[in-house]
VEXKOL-18151 format. One record per residue (C-alpha): residue in three letters; y, z, x. Coordinates in steps of 0.2 Angstrom, whole numbers, plus 5000, padded with zeros to 4 digits. Example, Ala and Ser with C-alpha at 12.3 -4.5 7.8 and 13.67 -1.06 7.14 Angstrom:
residues 2
Ala497850395062Ser499550365068
This chain:
residues 641
Met437251135293Leu436251255304Asn434351235301Arg432751245311Arg432851065317His434651045325Phe436351115327Leu437750995325Ser438750955341Arg440251045345Ala441250885347Ser440750835329Ala441351005323Leu443050985331Ser443250815323Gly442750885307Leu443951025307Ala445350905311Ala444850805296Thr444650945284Ser446151045288Ala447350945277Leu446250955262Thr445751145265Pro447051255256Ala448151365267Trp447351535262Ala445651465266Arg446051395284Ser445551495299Ala446751615306Ala446651515322Ala447251355313Leu448651445304Gly449251545319Thr449351695308Gly448151815298Val449251805282Leu448551685270Pro449751615256Ser449251595238Leu449951535222Ser450651685213Gly451651725198Thr451351695179Asp451651505177Phe450551375185Asp450251185185Leu448451135191Thr448050955193Val446050905193Gly445750745202Arg444650665215Thr445050675234Pro444250625250Phe443250765258Ser442250795274Val441150935280Asp440750955298Gly441450775301Arg440450685288Ala441550605274Ser441250625256Ser442250635240Ala442650795230Ile443350845213Thr444850955217Val446151065209Asn447851025217Gly446950915231Thr446051055239Val444251125241Pro444151265237Ala445451265224Pro447051365226Leu446951545227Leu447751615211Arg448551785213Trp448951875197Arg449552055192Glu448652165179Gly449752185164Asp450552005165Glu450251855154Val449851695163Thr450151515157Leu449151385166Arg449451195162Val447851105168His448150915170Asn446650795171Thr446850645181Leu444950605182Asp444150465172Met443050595164Ala443350755154Thr443550915163Ser443751105160Ile444151265168His443151425165Trp443951585171His442451675177Gly442351865173Ile444051865165Leu444351955148Leu445251835137Pro445251765119Phe443751655117Glu444751495114Met445451515132Asp443651535140Gly443551345144Val441751295139Pro441651125131Gly440751125115Val440751315113Ser442551375115Phe443551215115Pro443351025116Gly443651005135Ile445150915143Ala445050725141Pro445550605154Gly447450595155Glu447750745145Thr448350925149Phe447751085141Thr448751245142Tyr447851415145Arg448751565140Phe448151745141Pro448551925146Leu447852005161Arg446852165155Gln445952195172Ser446152185191Gly444952135205Thr444151985213Tyr443551845202Trp443551655202Tyr443651495192His442751335190Ser442351185180His441051195166Ser440951015163Gly439450915168Leu439050945187Gln440850955193Glu440651135200Gln439451055213Val440750945220Gly442151055224His442851105207Tyr443051295210Gly444251425217Pro444651615219Ile445651735209Ile446351895214Ile447152015201Asp448152155209Pro448152325199Ala449552375190Gly449452545198Ser448852605215Asp447352525222Pro445952645225Val445352535240Ser446452565256Tyr446452425268Asp447552345282Arg447252165279Glu446052055268Tyr445151895268Val444451795254Met442651715258Val442151585246Leu440351535248Gly439751365243Asp438451235245Trp438851045247Thr437750895245Phe438250725251Met437050655237Asp437750615220Pro437450775209His436750675195Arg435550585206Leu435050755214Phe434750815196Ala433750665192Glu432650695208Leu432250865202Lys431850805184Lys430550675192Asn429850815203Gly430450995203His429751015221Ser430450855227Leu431950935237Asn431051085243Tyr430651035261Asn430051215266Gln428251185258Arg426751255266Thr425651135277Leu423851105281Gly424251205297Asp424751355286Phe423051335277Phe422051345293Ala423051495299Asp422751585282Ala420951545283Arg420751615301Glu421651775295Asp420951805278Gly419451695277Leu419151525270Gly418751585252Ala420251685251Ala421351545257Leu420551425245Gly420751555230Asp422551575235Arg422851385235Arg421951365218Met422951505210Trp424651435215Gly424051255209Ala423551325192Met425351385190Arg426051215197Met427051325209Thr426951365228Pro427451525237Thr428951435244Asp429751395227Ile431151515230Ala432551385230Asp432551215221Val433751135234Thr433651185252Gly434651175268Glu433851005271Thr435050935257Tyr436451065257Ala437751105269Tyr438251285267Leu440151315267Ile441351465268Asn443051425261Gly442651235261Leu442151235280Gly440451195287Pro439651315300Asp440251225315Asp442051225308Asn441951415312Trp443251485299Thr444051635308Gly444851795302Leu445851895315Phe445952085316Gln446652225327Ser445352345333Gly445152495321Glu445852405306Arg445152425289Ile444752235283Arg444452195265Leu443252045263Arg443251975245Ile441651875245Ile441351755231Asn439751655228Ala440451495221Ala438851395226Ala438051285213Met436151335217Thr436151445232Ile435851635232Phe436451705249Asn435951855260Val437551915268Arg437752015284Ile438852045299Pro437752095314Gly438352245322Leu439652285308Pro439252395294Met439952345277Thr440552475264Val440352395246Val441952445236Gln441852315222Ser440552215212Asp441052075200Gly442852125201Leu442552315196Asn442752455208Val441152555213Gln440852715222Pro440952665240Ile439152635248Glu438852575266Thr437552445269Asp437052315282Glu436552175271Phe436552125253Gln436051975242Ile437351895231Gly436851785217Val437751625212Ala439351685202Glu439351865209Thr440751935219Tyr440652085231Asp442152165240Val441752255256Val442752345269Val442352335287Thr443152425302Pro442852325319Asp443152445333Glu442652335348Asp443652205356Arg442452065352Ala441951935340Tyr440851965325Thr439851835315Phe439951835296Val438251765291Ala437751705273Glu435951645275Ser435151555260Ile433851655251Asp432451535257Arg433151545275Ser433351355277Gly435151355282Met436651465283Ala438551475281Arg439451565295Ala441251625300Thr441951735313Leu442951895313Ala443851905330Pro445351995339Arg445951825346Pro445951645340Gly444551535348Met443251675350Glu441451655343Gly440151795341Glu438351765344Val437551655329Pro435851725325Ala434451615322Leu433651585305Arg432451705301Asp430651665296Arg430451575280Thr430151685264Leu428651675252Leu428351735235Thr427051865232Met426051935217Ala427552045212Asp428551885209Met427151835197Gly427451985186Met425652045189Ala425252145205His426852245208Gly426452335224His428052275233Gly427252125242Asn427852065259His429051915256Asn429151885275Ser427251855276Asp426351685276Thr424851765268Pro425151835251Glu424051955243Glu422451875236Met422251865217Ala420951775206Pro421651615199Asp421151655181Ser422151815181Val423751705179Glu424151675161Ser424751505157Ser425251425141His425551245137Ala425251245117Gly426451255104Ser428251195103His430051245108Ala430351315092Ala428751405088Met428851575096Asp428151745091His428851905098Gly427852015085Gly429251975072Gly428751805066His429451635069Arg430951625080Gly432151495086His433051605098Ala433151785104Gly433451925091Met433451805075Asp432151735064Ser432051565057Thr433151605043Gly434551665054Ser434451845049Glu434351975062Ala432652025069Gly432852105086His431552235092Ala431352415087Met432152525100Ala430452635102Gly429252555113His430352435121Gly431352525134Gly432552575121Ala433952705122Asn432652845121Ala431552765133Ser431652785152Pro431652615162Ser430452625175Ser429152515185Ser427752545172Pro427152375166Thr427552335148Val426352235137His427252115125Asp427051945117His427751785125Pro428551635119Thr427451475121Gly427751285121Pro427851145134Gly429351235142Val428351385146Ala427151355160Asn426951535166Thr427151705159Ala427451875167Thr425951975160Met426552145167Pro428552135170Val429252285178Ser431052355183Arg431452285201Leu433252355202Asp432752465216Glu432252315227Pro433552225238Gly432952055233Ile431751915239Gly431551915257Leu432552085261Glu431152215258Glu430452215276Val432052205286Ala432452345298His434152385293Arg434952445277Thr434952335262Leu435952355245Arg435052375229Tyr435752375212Ser435052545209Gln436252605221Leu437852545213Arg438852675203Ser440452625194Leu441952715201Ala442652745183Pro441652795169Thr441352675155Ala442252715139Asp440752685129His439252785133Arg438452765116Glu436652735114Pro436252565109Gly435852535090Arg434652395093Glu433752295106Ile433552105108Glu432252045120Leu432451875128His431251785140Leu431851675155Thr430651525154Ser430151365163Asn429051225167Met429451185185Glu428251035186Arg429450955172Tyr430951045178Met431251125161Trp432251285161Ser432551385145Phe432751545136Asp431151595125Gly430551415128Val431951335119Arg433251225129Phe435051235124Ser435051065116Glu433751125104Val434451295099Val434951315081Asp435751485079Pro436651595091Ile436151765097Leu437151875085Phe438152025089His439252125077Glu440952175082Gly440952345089Glu439152375090Arg438152435106Val436652325109Arg435352335123Leu434852155129Thr433252155138Met432852005149Val431051965155Asn430951835169Asp429351735165Thr429751615179Met429451635198Met431251615204Pro432751735203His434051685190Pro435851745190Ile436251775172His438051775167Leu438851825150His440451765146Gly441951865138Met441152035141Phe440552145154Phe438852235152Asp438152405159Leu436652385170Val435352505163Leu434652595179Pro432852655182Gly432552835178Ser434052855167Thr433952905149Gly435752855144Gly437052975137His438053055151Glu437052975165Ala437452805159Arg439352835161His439352775179Trp438052635177Pro438752485186Arg439752355175Lys439452175179His439652005172Thr438251925182Val436551995187Ile435051925197Val433451945186Lys432151945199Pro430451855196Gly429251955185Glu430652075181Arg431052165165Leu432952205166Ser434052285152Val435952285150Asp436952375137Val438352275129Thr439852335119Ala440152185107Asp442052215108Glu442652025110Val442451925094Gly442051745096Asp440751625104Trp440251655121Ala439151565133Phe437751655141His436651565154Cys435851555171His437251515184Leu436051415194Leu436951245190Tyr435451135187His434451265178Met435951275165His436151095165Ala434251075161Gly434351195146Met434451385152Met435951425141Gln436251505125Val437851565114Val438151745110Ser439151755094Val440151915091Arg440451915072Pro442052005066Asp441952175057Pro441752135038Gly443252255036Asp444352135046Ala445852095035Asn446151925042Pro444451845049Ser445051675047His445751675065His443951695072Ser443151525074Met441251545073His439851455081Gly439351315071Asp437751205070His438351075084Thr437051015096Met437551005114Thr436650915129Gly436750965148Glu438250845149Asp439250955139Met439151105149
């Protein structure tokens, strides 16, 4: 792990590379180790995948991983659009397991979420997944059982298009980002539950206080500390788990293992970048080499050149680079809190290394992240704008189930206590006829012990590049710049809107939607087959959350757009980062009947309860509705996820 205190020795790195090379799948090994840039994969339509436990090491340090076919990451699965695939998953663990095919459109019974779409795969048993391939692009797969994803149970998927690929390239590399802990993940979660700040070693110090007092005055410095204390947060609470605990990986290799992809000068190289980390949002750049983004979450976008982008957990980006110099370039994936990085090399010859940049100054939260003073604060500053402590709304009363959004008692978004549809009227809530903008929206908030803070003036932040990237000198990608290459087939205005709040109590490490953790949810979020729904998410927490909807893509509602024809090229995604204090809307066409998980993809947030179920009910005119299994009243715990 590269951090401020030390760099691991090169001798350790060499021994680590030797130790891990047998476990690392061939496609993920450095070109230097393979002696070729061609990376083999498992392809075809019929597969046998075995989940088991295998010794594993990172940068020479021994550990144990949950693997698929004995490797970390799991084998690259290469499919072709239009085929039907059959995958027999054999469980040799002493616990249940599962595989979720992230971003893949399929029957909900094949989605692989225990307790929602199937029972899970018991020890010693085999489950057969079978589904047609209705799409192409870069995707991935991972366990949805317990915390297995944290310890290696993930792998990449490439689906080649049935026709011509609109992206031209000479060679490609798959870059699977990960975070690895040598701590048992259940112990790590227990530490977070005891004290949500316990694994954040990037906190401000007494020295920082004196520095703030010298620069801003003693009163301002004291007021700032009182404000953060009232919220039971600190401005360094950007990542729950930092580089002091995590080793950051690319294709299962630590930074000093130096994964290398070879190129010839002038080649167009396609990098398929997948964030398969459990908890880490990365900022990705290749110093000295511009990147052209051509795909987001598996779907083609109109090409846009940038120098750096933020990739949330579970997001994928395909970029094309064209190195034209005879030198090595360093691929950098820096953690959002800048406590560590994963790195790799693109080089014309084996054994070359580019300059590895130092970690940048730590990032701090600002007033904009509180959903209050949205004047584009400076995340690179150790002196956030001053704000009066009593201006922060904090609520500790009520219960998980008692929430009022102006529509009465609710147990979940869009439904009242009887299970009937409630939703919000489109007018006045950024609906189809409203223009999403940075104007604050006044609204009611959920309450209860799981809601420690609320964003009193949430705004759209789609035109911001992400925490820590506002002040960098080079170009940074913003969601507002993305445009779908192909127009969406459904550009209807939504018929209704559902507002959902992302809520937390960091001190107790409680994460939820609308103040209700998943184990206490009674009813699903109800969609009707074929309808167009606007789902508006308000982030009342002070952390970014990559929110993922299973089974369907959604259209990101861009600022300044009024829908209709303009919406035809809104970017389509399966996962989106909702920034602190942000109000973000997506439009969903409910065309996939069944029960679908909807959750934050930060693993420990989901495990703690930030999860729901979207239930798409069949059209009443369906002549044979019995083949649709509906979400029942079962109760799940974090262990079931």
